[in-house]
C-alpha positions in Angstrom: 119.0 -87.5 -121.3 121.4 -84.6 -121.5 123.5 -86.3 -118.8 123.5 -89.7 -120.5 124.2 -88.2 -123.9 127.3 -86.4 -122.6 128.5 -89.6 -121.0 128.0 -91.6 -124.2 129.9 -89.0 -126.2 132.8 -89.1 -123.7 133.0 -92.9 -124.0 132.9 -92.7 -127.8 135.6 -90.0 -127.8 137.9 -92.1 -125.6 137.4 -95.2 -127.7 140.1 -95.3 -130.4 138.0 -97.8 -132.4 135.2 -95.2 -132.9 136.0 -93.0 -135.9 132.7 -91.3 -136.5 129.7 -90.7 -134.1 126.2 -91.0 -135.5 123.3 -89.5 -133.5 119.7 -90.5 -134.3 116.3 -90.6 -132.6 114.1 -93.5 -131.6 110.7 -93.9 -133.0 109.2 -91.2 -135.2 111.1 -88.2 -133.8 114.7 -87.1 -133.6 114.4 -85.0 -130.5 111.3 -82.9 -129.7 112.9 -80.8 -127.0 111.7 -80.3 -123.5 109.5 -83.0 -121.9 106.0 -81.7 -121.2 106.1 -82.8 -117.6 109.5 -81.3 -117.1 108.3 -78.0 -118.5 105.4 -78.1 -116.1 107.8 -78.8 -113.3 109.9 -75.7 -114.2 106.7 -73.7 -114.0 105.6 -75.2 -110.7 109.1 -74.6 -109.2 109.1 -71.0 -110.3 112.1 -71.3 -112.5 114.2 -73.4 -114.8 115.8 -76.6 -113.4 118.2 -78.2 -115.9 118.0 -81.5 -114.0 121.6 -82.4 -114.7 123.4 -83.6 -111.6 127.1 -83.1 -111.1 129.5 -84.3 -112.1 128.6 -84.1 -115.8 130.9 -85.7 -118.4 132.9 -83.2 -120.3 133.4 -84.5 -123.9 135.2 -82.0 -126.1 136.2 -79.8 -123.2 139.7 -78.4 -122.9 140.3 -77.9 -126.6 139.3 -74.3 -126.7 137.6 -72.1 -124.1 135.1 -71.2 -126.8 133.9 -74.8 -126.9 133.6 -75.4 -123.1 129.9 -75.1 -122.8 126.8 -77.2 -123.2 126.4 -78.5 -126.8 129.3 -76.2 -127.9 131.5 -79.1 -126.7 130.6 -80.9 -130.0 133.1 -78.5 -131.7 135.9 -79.8 -129.4 135.3 -83.5 -130.2 138.1 -85.0 -132.3 135.6 -87.1 -134.3 133.0 -86.1 -136.8 129.4 -86.2 -135.6 126.7 -87.0 -138.1 123.0 -86.3 -137.3 120.7 -88.9 -138.8 117.4 -86.9 -138.4 114.6 -89.5 -138.6 111.8 -87.1 -137.6 110.9 -83.9 -135.7 113.4 -81.7 -133.9 112.4 -78.8 -131.7 114.1 -76.4 -129.3 117.1 -78.1 -127.7 116.5 -81.0 -130.1 117.0 -78.6 -133.0 120.2 -77.3 -131.3 121.4 -80.9 -130.9 120.9 -81.5 -134.6 122.6 -78.3 -135.6 125.7 -78.9 -133.5 126.4 -82.0 -135.5 129.0 -81.6 -138.3 126.9 -83.2 -141.0 123.1 -83.6 -141.1 120.9 -86.0 -143.1 117.1 -86.1 -142.7 113.9 -87.6 -143.9 111.6 -85.5 -146.1 108.7 -83.8 -144.4 110.2 -83.7 -140.9 109.0 -80.8 -138.8 111.5 -78.5 -137.0 111.1 -75.4 -134.8 113.1 -73.2 -132.5 110.1 -73.3 -130.2 111.5 -71.0 -127.5 109.4 -67.9 -128.1 106.2 -69.7 -127.2 107.6 -70.6 -123.8 109.0 -67.2 -123.0 112.6 -68.6 -123.4 115.5 -67.0 -125.1 117.0 -68.7 -128.2 118.3 -71.9 -126.6 121.9 -73.3 -126.5 123.6 -71.2 -129.1 120.8 -71.2 -131.8 121.2 -67.4 -132.2 124.9 -68.1 -133.0 124.4 -71.2 -135.2 121.4 -70.2 -137.4 122.7 -66.9 -138.9 125.9 -68.7 -139.9 124.1 -71.6 -141.4 121.2 -70.0 -143.3 121.9 -66.3 -143.2 120.6 -63.5 -141.0 117.3 -63.0 -142.9 116.1 -66.6 -142.6 117.6 -67.0 -139.1 115.6 -64.0 -137.9 112.5 -65.5 -139.3 113.0 -68.8 -137.5 114.2 -67.3 -134.2 111.7 -64.4 -133.9 108.6 -66.4 -135.0 109.4 -69.8 -133.5 107.4 -71.1 -136.5 107.5 -74.6 -137.7 109.5 -75.4 -140.9 110.2 -78.5 -142.8 113.3 -80.6 -143.5 112.6 -79.9 -147.2 112.9 -76.1 -146.5 116.0 -76.8 -144.4 117.6 -78.7 -147.2 116.9 -75.9 -149.7 118.6 -73.5 -147.3 121.7 -75.6 -146.8 120.9 -76.6 -143.2 120.6 -80.2 -144.2 123.2 -82.0 -146.4 120.8 -84.4 -148.0 117.3 -85.9 -147.7 116.7 -89.7 -147.7 113.4 -91.7 -147.5 112.9 -93.2 -144.0 113.9 -96.8 -145.0 117.1 -95.5 -146.7 118.2 -92.9 -144.1 120.2 -95.1 -141.7 121.8 -97.2 -144.5 122.7 -94.1 -146.4 124.2 -92.4 -143.3 126.1 -95.6 -142.5 127.6 -95.8 -146.0 128.5 -92.1 -145.8 130.3 -92.6 -142.4 132.1 -95.7 -143.6 133.3 -93.8 -146.7 134.4 -90.9 -144.6 136.5 -93.2 -142.4 138.0 -95.1 -145.4 139.0 -92.0 -147.3 140.4 -89.8 -144.6 143.2 -90.3 -142.0 142.0 -89.9 -138.4 144.5 -87.1 -137.7 143.3 -85.3 -140.8 139.7 -85.4 -139.6 140.6 -84.3 -136.1 142.7 -81.3 -137.2 140.3 -80.3 -140.0 137.3 -80.3 -137.7 139.3 -78.2 -135.2 140.2 -75.7 -138.0 136.6 -75.4 -139.1 135.2 -74.2 -135.7 138.3 -72.4 -134.6 138.3 -70.4 -137.8 134.8 -69.2 -137.3 136.3 -66.9 -134.7 139.6 -66.0 -136.5 140.9 -63.9 -139.4 142.1 -65.5 -142.7 145.8 -64.9 -142.0 145.7 -66.8 -138.8 143.9 -69.6 -140.5 146.5 -69.8 -143.2 149.4 -69.8 -140.7 147.8 -72.5 -138.6 147.3 -74.7 -141.7 151.0 -74.2 -142.6 152.1 -75.3 -139.2 149.9 -78.4 -139.4 151.2 -79.3 -142.9 154.7 -79.2 -141.5 153.7 -81.4 -138.5 151.4 -83.9 -140.2 153.7 -84.5 -143.1 156.0 -86.3 -140.7 153.4 -88.9 -139.8 153.1 -92.5 -140.9 149.6 -91.8 -142.2 151.0 -89.1 -144.6 153.4 -91.7 -146.0 150.6 -94.2 -146.3 148.3 -91.7 -148.0 151.0 -90.9 -150.6 151.8 -94.6 -151.1 148.1 -95.4 -151.6 147.6 -92.5 -154.0 150.6 -93.6 -156.1 149.6 -97.3 -156.0 146.0 -96.5 -156.7 144.7 -98.5 -153.8 142.7 -97.8 -150.6 144.8 -96.5 -147.7 145.3 -98.4 -144.4 145.3 -95.7 -141.7 147.2 -96.1 -138.5 145.7 -93.1 -136.7 149.0 -91.9 -135.2 150.1 -88.2 -134.9 153.5 -86.5 -134.8 154.7 -84.5 -131.8 
């Protein structure tokens, strides 16, 4: 599934008609992590086998060396990724959810880091993500105990943007994505997303300087002119999606 997921992201990233990527699960779960038979296979083989044959698609790679790794490549994608979390998420499934830019979930869903009960380390960057999302105290609880926690708790901590009842989840996410696309120029979304994850590693002065450079560049685009015109004329903008050199 990891191989297929990366390939799908690469196709969506290359498709200029795709402005936002929504990730959701099938059935009652979002992604419950490692398959039980696969885990037994790792045990029988005497070690972990990721099962991902080369060559793997590399969506989001090449933007920053900091993003050129499994799941971290989400930060290098030029399009927002929204997780529509329809049920349980565990282990690598939790990491997949947390690497999305925006997260909506159903009430009462069960989440867990899971790794401690398998004698694994915190998987795929969870030890980096969780302290930044929920603070060190809560992150330590979740990482060191591998306990289950609910989407309701996650929402209270700020890990989830909003909760929606199951029958309203996908329509609500769809409406959010459509509004995001309508209100924001493609280049603005691309650059802003890059700034967010780049600036997690940088000081404030370099963040300000980069934003000043981008203001100078992006103010020469047709979409800037369209945005100003739409604002002045009190109408919805019609984005072209181009960028300046």
